[in-house]
DRENVO-121694 format. One line per field, with one value per residue (C-alpha): x, y, z; residue in one letter. Coordinates in steps of 0.25 Angstrom, whole numbers, plus 5000, padded with zeros to 4 digits. Layout:
BEGIN
c1 = c(X|...)
c2 = c(Y|...)
c3 = c(Z|...)
residu = c(A|...)
This chain:
BEGIN
c1 = c(4958|4960|4953|4948|4954|4966|4971|4984|4991|5004|5012|5012|5016|5029|5037|5041|5043|5050|5053|5044|5044|5032|5026|5012|5005|5009|5006|4992|4988|4990|4987|4973|4977|4988|4995|5000|5011|5007|5020|5026|5034|5033|5024|5021|5009|5011|5013|5001|4992|4998|4996|4982|4978|4983|4977|4963|4964|4967|4956|4967|4964|4973|4979|4987|5000|5004|5018|5027|5033|5046|5049|5064|5061|5049|5041|5048|5055|5047|5044|5038|5028|5018|5004|4998|5008|5007|4991|4992|5002|4994|4982|4990|4995|4981|4975|4986|4983|4968|4970|4976|4967|4954|4960|4961|4947|4949|4953|4962|4957|4966|4979|4991|5003|5017|5030|5035|5021|5014|5023|5022|5007|5007|5010|5011|4997|5001|5005|4994|4984|4991|4989|4974|4972|4978|4968|4957|4961|4958|4944|4943|4943|4953|4957|4971|4980|4990|4995|4985|4984|4992|4990|4986|4974|4970|4970|4963|4952|4949|4948|4938|4947|4947|4960|4965|4976|4988|4999|5012|5016|5030|5033|5038|5030|5033|5027|5017|5012|5020|5029|5044|5051|5057|5071|5072|5076|5065|5055|5051|5048|5055|5051|5039|5034|5034|5026|5016|5014|5013|5003|4994|4995|4992|4980|4974|4978|4982|4996|5010|5023|5031|5046|5048|5040|5028|5014|5007|4992|4991|4976|4978|4967|4978|4992|5003|5012|5024|5026|5040|5047|5054|5044|5032|5023|5026|5025|5011|5006|5010|5004|4991|4990|4993|4983|4972|4977|4975|4961|4963|4956|4964|4956|4957|4953|4944)
c2 = c(4928|4936|4947|4948|4962|4969|4983|4987|4998|5005|5015|5028|5043|5038|5050|5063|5076|5075|5060|5050|5035|5029|5031|5035|5038|5025|5017|5023|5018|5004|5003|5004|5010|5020|5020|5035|5039|5049|5057|5049|5038|5045|5055|5070|5078|5081|5066|5062|5072|5067|5053|5054|5062|5052|5040|5047|5049|5034|5029|5023|5022|5031|5025|5032|5025|5029|5027|5030|5044|5039|5047|5043|5028|5028|5023|5010|5012|5006|5017|5017|5028|5030|5025|5039|5046|5035|5036|5051|5049|5039|5048|5060|5052|5048|5061|5068|5058|5060|5075|5072|5060|5069|5080|5069|5066|5053|5048|5039|5025|5017|5017|5009|5010|5011|5004|5002|5006|4995|4984|4989|4988|4974|4970|4982|4985|4998|5004|4998|5004|5018|5016|5013|5024|5033|5029|5031|5045|5049|5046|5036|5021|5018|5004|5000|4993|4983|4968|4957|4953|4966|4972|4985|4978|4971|4985|4992|4982|4983|4998|4996|5000|4992|4985|4981|4969|4972|4964|4968|4963|4966|4963|4950|4944|4936|4923|4930|4940|4952|4959|4956|4968|4977|4976|4961|4955|4952|4960|4968|4960|4966|4955|4961|4947|4942|4955|4953|4938|4941|4952|4942|4931|4941|4946|4933|4923|4932|4924|4929|4921|4925|4929|4915|4908|4905|4909|4920|4924|4939|4944|4957|4967|4976|4974|4984|4987|4996|5008|5011|4999|4999|4997|4998|5003|4993|4982|4988|4987|4973|4969|4975|4969|4955|4956|4960|4949|4939|4944|4952|4966|4977|4987|4996|4990|5002)
c3 = c(4998|4985|4978|4964|4964|4970|4972|4968|4977|4976|4985|4977|4980|4986|4982|4989|4983|4970|4973|4967|4969|4963|4949|4955|4942|4935|4947|4949|4935|4941|4955|4961|4975|4978|4991|4992|5001|5011|5013|5025|5017|5004|4996|4998|4996|4981|4979|4987|4979|4966|4968|4974|4961|4952|4960|4960|4945|4943|4953|4962|4977|4986|4999|5009|5011|5025|5031|5042|5041|5034|5021|5022|5023|5014|5025|5026|5039|5051|5061|5075|5074|5086|5083|5085|5076|5065|5065|5063|5052|5045|5045|5041|5029|5025|5027|5018|5006|5008|5005|4991|4988|4990|4982|4971|4972|4980|4994|5002|5001|5010|5018|5017|5026|5019|5021|5036|5041|5032|5037|5052|5052|5047|5062|5071|5077|5083|5070|5063|5072|5070|5055|5057|5066|5056|5046|5055|5059|5044|5047|5035|5036|5025|5021|5026|5016|5021|5023|5025|5040|5044|5058|5051|5044|5058|5065|5053|5053|5068|5066|5054|5043|5030|5026|5013|5011|5003|4996|4989|4975|4977|4991|4998|5008|5021|5024|5034|5023|5027|5018|5018|5023|5012|5018|5015|5001|4992|5000|4987|4974|4962|4952|4944|4939|4954|4958|4947|4950|4965|4963|4955|4966|4977|4970|4965|4976|4988|4989|4989|4990|5002|5003|5008|4997|5005|4999|5008|5007|5005|5004|4997|4991|4987|4980|4982|4971|4976|4967|4972|4965|4952|4940|4949|4939|4928|4939|4944|4930|4929|4942|4939|4925|4930|4941|4931|4921|4932|4935|4947|4947|4951|4959|4972|4985|4989)
residu = c(X|X|X|X|X|X|X|X|X|X|X|X|X|X|X|X|X|X|X|X|X|X|X|X|X|X|X|X|X|X|X|X|X|X|X|X|X|X|X|X|X|X|X|X|X|X|X|X|X|X|X|X|X|X|X|X|X|X|X|X|X|X|X|X|X|X|X|X|X|X|X|X|X|X|X|X|X|X|X|X|X|X|X|X|X|X|X|X|X|X|X|X|X|X|X|X|X|X|X|X|X|X|X|X|X|X|X|X|X|X|X|X|X|X|X|X|X|X|X|X|X|X|X|X|X|X|X|X|X|X|X|X|X|X|X|X|X|X|X|X|X|X|X|X|X|X|X|X|X|X|X|X|X|X|X|X|X|X|X|X|X|X|X|X|X|X|X|X|X|X|X|X|X|X|X|X|X|X|X|X|X|X|X|X|X|X|X|X|X|X|X|X|X|X|X|X|X|X|X|X|X|X|X|X|X|X|X|X|X|X|X|X|X|X|X|X|X|X|X|X|X|X|X|X|X|X|X|X|X|X|X|X|X|X|X|X|X|X|X|X|X|X|X|X|X|X|X|X|X|X|X|X|X|X)
């Protein structure tokens, strides 16, 4: 199954203090949804406020990108966090971002785990339940963005939360539809032409070629374009332009 339209999301606000990693302003002119770092893997209060204001000005949906508390490791190190603590920390991050979203005249529209937490909840039921509990603690039934068929989505649906399937234009896939770990060679695609071609294939046909050369079905309503890679803005523009030229509407999922 494929959609006549697709959402483009990017991880934004991934700086801290004077250090900035992503070109938030330029990427917000391309994407339709912004996964905003909430201070645990990157981001700080001033950055969150700025990105929310910019997103609101451009009509871009704001999502809370929640993470393990891991600034030093950019949220990419697996951590064993007790479920009760993780649920509270997820709610805390969403709540912090919601303050700035409302100040900008909008709201947090969805939640996306980041890095190690994103990959962990693909299979770990306890951690997935903690993330879902954290969302429920906010009192809002926010959609959860994640891999198709993930444990997170199964748990979320049981709890009555909407789910949104996501694909990655610049990440290698294993034959089972999961992402190849970043530590492995070829896990991140750097060839711009290949990323653009893959984006169109995912949007139009729901198919991607796995790391081992086999076709894998990936039913995605949203496509992630990483903002922390070299040439991210130019690549994002190319992807959007090619999608639209291929007859795919680019629009937010909420």
